[in-house]
Structure formats: C-alpha cells, structure tokens
Backbone bond lengths (Angstrom), bond angles and torsions (degrees), N, CA, C in turn:
res aa  C-N    CA-C-N  psi(-1)  N-CA   C-N-CA  omega(-1)  CA-C   N-CA-C  phi
1 M - - - 1.449 - - 1.526 108.97 -
2 P 1.331 116.92 128.53 1.474 118.63 178.39 1.526 110.87 -73.95
3 G 1.315 115.36 157.62 1.456 119.80 170.43 1.512 108.65 -79.63
4 L 1.321 116.47 138.77 1.465 121.42 178.93 1.521 108.35 -118.50
5 R 1.331 115.43 139.26 1.462 120.31 177.33 1.516 108.94 -157.51
6 P 1.338 116.65 158.62 1.462 119.02 174.89 1.530 109.87 -62.97
7 A 1.297 116.61 135.98 1.467 120.77 176.24 1.524 108.94 -74.70
8 T 1.326 115.31 150.66 1.465 121.28 176.80 1.524 108.54 -121.16
9 A 1.321 115.58 173.52 1.465 120.48 177.93 1.527 110.91 -58.67
10 D 1.333 117.41 -28.40 1.468 120.59 177.98 1.525 112.50 -67.25
11 D 1.334 117.58 -15.42 1.467 121.90 -177.49 1.523 113.83 -93.75
12 V 1.323 118.04 -3.65 1.470 120.56 -173.14 1.521 111.56 -56.37
13 T 1.323 118.21 -45.03 1.476 120.39 -179.20 1.526 110.54 -61.74
14 A 1.327 117.63 -43.88 1.471 121.01 179.48 1.526 110.81 -64.84
15 L 1.324 117.44 -39.51 1.467 120.66 178.81 1.527 111.00 -64.79
16 L 1.320 117.08 -44.64 1.466 120.38 178.29 1.523 111.43 -65.51
17 T 1.331 117.16 -36.25 1.469 120.42 176.61 1.527 110.08 -62.35
18 L 1.329 116.70 -44.44 1.465 120.74 176.76 1.524 110.20 -60.56
19 M 1.317 117.32 -49.02 1.463 120.91 -177.97 1.524 111.67 -61.57
20 D 1.323 116.76 -42.30 1.465 119.98 178.11 1.527 111.22 -64.99
21 S 1.329 117.62 -35.55 1.474 119.86 -179.39 1.532 110.32 -70.07
22 V 1.333 117.96 -38.70 1.467 120.47 176.54 1.531 109.46 -65.76
23 H 1.320 116.70 -41.52 1.463 121.82 177.21 1.533 110.60 -59.36
24 A 1.334 116.77 -47.44 1.473 121.24 179.16 1.523 110.70 -61.80
25 W 1.323 117.54 -38.11 1.469 122.42 178.75 1.529 109.47 -60.93
26 L 1.341 116.80 -44.37 1.470 120.19 178.41 1.523 111.48 -64.41
27 L 1.331 116.61 -44.63 1.467 119.86 179.93 1.527 111.34 -62.22
28 A 1.341 117.13 -38.58 1.465 120.82 179.30 1.528 111.58 -63.65
29 R 1.322 116.46 -20.28 1.464 121.57 179.13 1.524 111.26 -101.38
30 G 1.344 116.72 14.19 1.460 121.26 176.67 1.515 113.93 71.27
31 R 1.342 118.12 33.63 1.461 121.08 -176.12 1.532 111.92 -122.28
32 P 1.329 117.02 65.22 1.465 118.97 177.85 1.531 113.12 -76.11
33 G 1.327 117.80 -9.85 1.457 121.31 -175.14 1.511 114.73 -65.27
34 Q 1.327 117.78 -22.42 1.455 118.68 -177.45 1.521 112.36 -75.48
35 W 1.320 117.35 -48.90 1.462 120.08 -174.79 1.528 113.70 -132.90
36 G 1.310 118.37 11.47 1.451 119.28 -178.85 1.520 111.52 79.47
37 T 1.324 116.50 -160.55 1.465 120.20 -173.41 1.527 114.09 -114.73
38 V 1.321 117.61 -3.58 1.470 120.67 -178.88 1.528 109.13 -92.82
39 P 1.330 118.29 125.00 1.472 120.06 177.29 1.528 110.96 -58.01
40 F 1.319 116.29 147.95 1.460 121.50 -178.45 1.524 112.20 -54.64
41 S 1.324 116.43 -40.90 1.464 120.45 -176.70 1.527 112.38 -65.07
42 R 1.343 117.16 -16.39 1.472 120.88 -178.74 1.523 113.31 -105.17
43 I 1.320 117.13 2.06 1.464 120.28 177.31 1.527 107.15 -79.82
44 P 1.331 117.55 122.11 1.471 119.42 -178.69 1.534 111.51 -53.08
45 G 1.323 115.91 126.95 1.451 122.19 177.48 1.515 115.77 84.84
46 F 1.332 117.63 -15.15 1.467 118.92 -175.69 1.532 112.42 -67.00
47 P 1.338 119.54 -44.99 1.471 117.99 176.60 1.535 112.49 -56.67
48 D 1.335 116.52 -35.91 1.468 119.80 177.22 1.528 111.22 -66.01
49 R 1.335 117.18 -36.90 1.464 120.62 178.21 1.525 109.75 -63.49
50 I 1.329 116.93 -42.69 1.471 119.95 178.39 1.531 109.64 -63.21
51 A 1.320 116.93 -43.35 1.467 120.15 177.74 1.533 110.76 -60.61
52 D 1.329 117.08 -42.12 1.472 120.16 177.39 1.523 110.87 -61.55
53 W 1.329 117.01 -44.00 1.463 120.28 179.64 1.527 111.24 -61.44
54 T 1.347 117.34 -36.23 1.471 117.78 178.39 1.530 109.83 -66.80
55 R 1.306 117.58 -38.90 1.474 120.58 178.70 1.529 111.82 -66.88
56 Q 1.332 116.81 -27.96 1.466 121.66 -179.74 1.533 112.36 -90.91
57 N 1.336 116.91 4.26 1.478 122.36 -178.88 1.526 112.62 59.24
58 V 1.319 116.55 38.33 1.458 122.09 179.49 1.532 111.19 -89.73
59 I 1.338 117.56 -25.01 1.468 120.95 -173.26 1.522 111.44 -104.15
60 T 1.327 114.31 131.12 1.461 122.66 169.68 1.516 106.52 -104.38
61 L 1.306 116.70 130.70 1.464 122.86 -179.83 1.524 108.77 -103.41
62 A 1.319 116.63 136.06 1.465 122.21 173.70 1.521 107.16 -105.39
63 E 1.330 116.13 134.84 1.468 118.36 -179.77 1.520 110.91 -139.40
64 R 1.314 112.55 151.29 1.461 122.81 173.36 1.520 106.74 -133.68
65 D 1.309 115.43 130.80 1.472 120.62 179.91 1.524 111.49 51.85
66 G 1.339 116.58 38.72 1.451 121.04 177.38 1.517 115.39 76.09
67 R 1.325 117.51 7.10 1.465 122.03 -177.55 1.521 110.36 -112.16
68 C 1.327 117.13 136.18 1.464 122.83 177.61 1.531 109.04 -67.80
69 V 1.352 116.00 118.60 1.467 120.42 179.88 1.529 112.28 -121.37
70 G 1.331 116.04 4.09 1.453 118.82 177.96 1.504 111.34 -176.87
71 M 1.326 114.16 162.66 1.455 119.73 178.23 1.517 110.24 -151.19
72 L 1.314 114.55 149.18 1.452 123.72 175.51 1.515 106.77 -130.33
73 A 1.319 116.86 129.19 1.466 121.47 171.43 1.517 106.35 -116.16
74 A 1.338 116.00 111.65 1.460 121.04 -177.23 1.522 109.35 -138.41
75 A 1.324 115.18 137.84 1.463 120.88 -179.85 1.530 108.54 -156.25
76 P 1.326 116.76 155.64 1.466 119.60 178.66 1.529 112.31 -80.80
77 V 1.320 115.59 49.00 1.469 122.51 179.65 1.528 107.85 -131.80
78 I 1.328 116.28 120.74 1.466 121.19 179.79 1.526 107.90 -88.36
79 P 1.348 117.52 124.52 1.471 119.73 -179.90 1.531 111.67 -62.37
80 P 1.319 117.21 148.21 1.473 120.36 -178.83 1.530 113.91 -63.57
81 R 1.320 118.23 -19.26 1.474 120.33 179.98 1.536 112.62 -71.22
82 I 1.326 117.38 -17.11 1.467 121.85 -177.37 1.532 108.43 -77.00
83 P 1.353 117.54 129.52 1.467 119.73 -179.47 1.534 111.68 -54.85
84 A 1.312 115.26 136.37 1.470 121.85 -179.08 1.527 110.29 -55.78
85 G 1.322 115.54 135.66 1.457 121.52 176.85 1.515 115.20 81.99
86 A 1.330 118.71 -5.48 1.462 120.89 -178.02 1.523 112.38 -72.22
87 V 1.335 116.30 -29.92 1.458 122.10 -174.61 1.530 108.62 -118.54
88 P 1.330 117.77 132.41 1.472 119.30 179.11 1.532 112.09 -58.81
89 D 1.324 115.84 140.68 1.461 120.86 176.76 1.526 109.64 -55.41
90 G 1.333 115.28 141.25 1.459 120.75 177.39 1.520 114.71 84.06
91 S 1.335 117.56 2.08 1.464 120.78 -178.48 1.524 111.41 -69.11
92 M 1.318 115.33 154.09 1.465 122.39 171.37 1.528 105.92 -87.47
93 F 1.334 117.17 126.95 1.460 121.33 -178.59 1.520 110.04 -105.42
94 I 1.323 115.75 128.68 1.463 121.97 175.22 1.525 106.75 -87.45
95 H 1.322 115.95 106.82 1.463 120.96 -178.30 1.522 110.95 -77.26
96 T 1.311 117.25 -34.49 1.456 121.09 173.29 1.518 109.49 -162.54
97 V 1.306 114.23 148.73 1.458 121.91 169.09 1.526 105.21 -139.78
98 M 1.311 116.21 125.50 1.468 121.69 -178.62 1.518 109.34 -137.16
99 T 1.331 114.54 146.89 1.462 119.43 177.34 1.517 110.65 -135.53
100 D 1.300 114.65 152.86 1.458 121.84 173.93 1.521 107.86 -53.90
101 R 1.314 117.58 134.57 1.466 121.45 -176.84 1.521 112.90 -84.30
102 G 1.323 118.27 -1.22 1.456 121.55 177.26 1.521 111.77 -96.24
103 P 1.333 117.00 -171.53 1.466 121.34 -178.95 1.534 113.63 -56.94
104 A 1.321 118.23 -30.94 1.469 120.89 -179.20 1.525 111.83 -65.14
105 G 1.324 117.07 -19.41 1.454 120.61 -178.52 1.515 114.84 -89.07
106 R 1.321 117.56 -4.02 1.471 120.35 -177.88 1.529 110.81 -62.74
107 G 1.329 115.31 128.37 1.458 121.51 178.60 1.517 114.42 81.79
108 V 1.315 117.50 -7.76 1.465 121.02 -176.36 1.527 110.98 -70.94
109 G 1.326 117.07 -41.90 1.464 119.90 -179.42 1.520 111.82 -59.29
110 A 1.336 117.05 -45.60 1.468 120.33 178.83 1.524 110.52 -62.13
111 A 1.335 117.35 -41.59 1.466 120.61 178.84 1.527 110.70 -62.16
112 L 1.322 116.92 -39.89 1.468 120.16 179.90 1.532 111.63 -70.17
113 L 1.326 117.70 -36.60 1.464 119.67 176.63 1.528 110.83 -66.84
114 H 1.325 117.48 -36.02 1.478 120.61 174.99 1.532 110.19 -65.28
115 E 1.324 116.41 -38.74 1.463 120.69 177.18 1.527 110.49 -64.45
116 A 1.332 117.19 -38.94 1.471 120.08 177.31 1.527 110.09 -60.74
117 E 1.326 116.69 -40.39 1.465 119.84 178.07 1.532 110.47 -64.55
118 R 1.320 117.16 -41.91 1.466 120.58 178.39 1.536 110.05 -60.49
119 L 1.338 116.37 -45.48 1.456 120.42 179.28 1.529 111.41 -62.55
120 A 1.323 116.52 -40.51 1.467 120.81 178.97 1.525 110.52 -61.71
121 R 1.312 116.20 -41.79 1.478 119.89 179.85 1.525 110.73 -65.99
122 V 1.337 117.08 -40.25 1.465 120.80 177.75 1.535 110.09 -59.17
123 H 1.318 116.54 -38.01 1.474 121.43 -179.53 1.536 112.62 -84.18
124 G 1.333 117.15 -3.20 1.461 119.85 -178.73 1.515 113.28 69.78
125 A 1.325 116.53 27.07 1.474 121.36 -177.65 1.530 110.61 -72.20
126 P 1.329 117.56 141.50 1.462 120.54 177.62 1.526 113.44 -77.61
127 A 1.346 115.93 -15.62 1.463 119.64 -175.10 1.517 109.98 -161.74
128 L 1.319 113.86 162.40 1.465 122.41 168.16 1.520 106.02 -105.62
129 A 1.319 117.15 144.17 1.457 120.68 179.18 1.523 108.95 -139.04
130 L 1.317 115.54 156.45 1.463 122.01 177.22 1.509 108.51 -159.97
131 D 1.319 115.26 166.66 1.454 120.13 170.30 1.518 107.66 -131.42
132 H 1.324 115.62 155.59 1.463 119.83 178.64 1.517 109.86 -152.58
133 W 1.316 113.62 163.06 1.457 122.21 178.71 1.527 109.65 -62.03
134 A 1.328 116.90 126.60 1.464 121.92 -178.30 1.523 112.41 -70.28
135 G 1.336 117.64 -16.19 1.459 121.00 -178.07 1.522 114.61 -78.89
136 S 1.322 117.57 7.34 1.462 120.72 -179.52 1.523 110.65 -119.34
137 P 1.338 117.02 97.25 1.461 118.78 177.17 1.537 112.07 -62.80
138 E 1.349 116.01 -26.70 1.474 119.14 179.05 1.530 110.40 -64.37
139 L 1.335 116.57 -43.16 1.465 118.99 178.18 1.527 110.59 -63.19
140 G 1.319 116.21 -42.68 1.459 119.85 178.77 1.518 111.61 -57.43
141 R 1.338 116.86 -47.12 1.476 120.52 179.45 1.526 111.39 -63.82
142 L 1.327 116.18 -43.54 1.462 120.53 -179.29 1.526 110.77 -58.65
143 Y 1.317 116.54 -49.82 1.460 119.42 -177.78 1.525 111.69 -68.25
144 E 1.336 118.01 -36.08 1.467 120.14 175.52 1.528 110.36 -61.48
145 E 1.338 117.09 -41.31 1.471 120.78 178.89 1.530 111.74 -62.09
146 H 1.318 116.69 -26.03 1.465 121.25 179.47 1.525 112.53 -97.06
147 G 1.342 117.02 11.37 1.461 121.14 172.56 1.511 116.85 90.32
148 Y 1.331 118.07 13.00 1.459 121.62 179.78 1.526 109.44 -92.62
149 G 1.329 116.30 117.20 1.460 121.37 178.61 1.517 111.35 -97.57
150 T 1.325 116.18 148.67 1.462 121.64 178.23 1.519 109.93 -71.43
151 V 1.344 116.07 130.55 1.463 120.82 178.42 1.530 112.20 -120.65
152 A 1.331 117.25 -19.13 1.470 119.64 -179.01 1.524 109.41 -165.87
153 E 1.321 114.96 163.47 1.460 122.41 170.47 1.524 107.03 -132.70
154 Y 1.328 115.58 153.98 1.461 120.05 175.55 1.518 108.15 -152.16
155 T 1.320 115.20 162.08 1.463 122.11 178.54 1.518 107.81 -120.10
156 E 1.329 115.54 137.21 1.469 120.20 175.75 1.516 108.68 -135.57
157 E 1.316 115.85 156.48 1.456 121.63 175.61 1.519 108.30 -78.79
158 Q 1.316 115.38 124.71 1.462 120.47 179.79 1.513 108.03 -153.78
159 A 1.313 116.21 139.98 1.457 121.91 177.00 1.532 111.10 54.15
160 G 1.338 116.49 36.98 1.450 120.37 174.62 1.509 115.50 81.10
161 G 1.310 118.42 12.44 1.453 119.94 178.95 1.507 111.05 -163.63
162 P 1.342 116.01 172.28 1.459 119.13 179.64 1.534 111.04 -72.82
163 T 1.321 116.08 138.96 1.465 122.43 178.83 1.527 107.99 -126.63
164 R 1.344 115.36 124.92 1.471 120.91 177.14 1.521 109.27 -84.59
165 N 1.324 115.50 137.20 1.459 121.85 179.27 1.520 109.94 -131.11
166 V 1.323 115.06 154.24 1.459 122.76 179.55 1.527 108.10 -114.21
167 V 1.318 116.45 136.92 1.462 122.46 174.01 1.521 107.14 -103.51
168 R 1.326 115.54 130.91 1.473 121.03 -179.72 1.522 109.87 -126.41
169 V 1.322 114.74 147.86 1.458 121.64 178.54 1.522 109.28 -132.12
170 R 1.323 114.62 141.03 1.464 121.47 173.41 1.527 107.30 -121.86
171 P 1.335 117.22 103.45 1.463 119.18 178.56 1.532 110.28 -63.22
172 L 1.317 115.16 145.48 1.459 120.56 177.51 1.525 108.50 -110.05
173 P 1.327 116.43 139.30 1.466 117.78 177.97 1.528 110.65 -64.46
174 A 1.316 115.06 146.16 1.467 119.39 177.86 1.529 109.05 -64.09
175 P 1.335 117.27 142.88 1.465 119.34 178.66 1.532 110.58 -62.49
176 G 1.306 113.48 148.18 1.465 116.31 176.62 1.424 112.23 133.98
C-alpha cells in the first residue's frame, strides 16, 4: 500500500515528472489521442496550475520509498466541459488520477480511488464523478470495475482535433 498525503508546492516537480512519464508511456504505445504530444511540464501555464492545486489542497500524492508513484486531483467543482446535468450537484469530481506505469505503481490507482471516496464522504458529496478519453477501453473497464457508470459523452477540441470523452458517475450511499 502506498503512503498517501496532501501534495505541497515542494512536490510540483515530482508531480510533473510523474505526469510526463505517464504521457511518454502513452506516446510510446502510439496513443497521442488522450493528451496530445506535448509533455505536461511544457504546456504553457500547466505547471502553475499544478502549483495552484497544491496550494488549494486538491492533489493527493502517493509515494513509495519517498518517490512519487501516483496522484489524485479531486475537488467538489465540476469542470465547465462536462455536459450540464450529467453529474449530480455537490459531487466530488476526480480531475485526474495517474500512477507510475512500472511495478512501483501497482495498486496505487485503487488506493487513490479509495481516497477519492473518503474525500467525497468528508465533503458530504452524493457521488464521485470523472471524465476520461473514450479511446481507451482499458480506462472504461477499470472505472466500471470500481462502480463508475457512464452518464454522458462529449467531444472537445484537443491536440488539433476532436476528442471523444466519457463522463462517469459513482453514486455514494447516504451516510447512516
């Protein structure tokens, strides 16, 4: 089980390194459709966004042996790209979850999804929600296995072309 803790501004470089490594892993497998071809660390303004999220306590960092092996960005804010009405009001939205693609990342994704549920319960959220690239059947299966059902699809311009995305919601039982 990885250690989980809130990310701080001191973790921004490690978080970007993780994100760039996951991006490179996808590109090496011929999958530029998810995030395009520019590494996260080189997207203008993106490192600042990660730094802002750490200051807002939006990012949970997973580590093993002092090394960043995963991250979760979750907040009770639904992005404007999500079709209106697709996600219940007050839901906790998973903006991103990423894990090291090597052996150190095994089990990290499940731990981060459990942490997202814990955070949602702390906020009294009725559901967890996320969106992901529709071109990845693996992501679809993974999220279905964790109880996330498809509620909507949308297309956005990304990386110079249209990208289809899936919106998923996992209702949470009412406390009590």
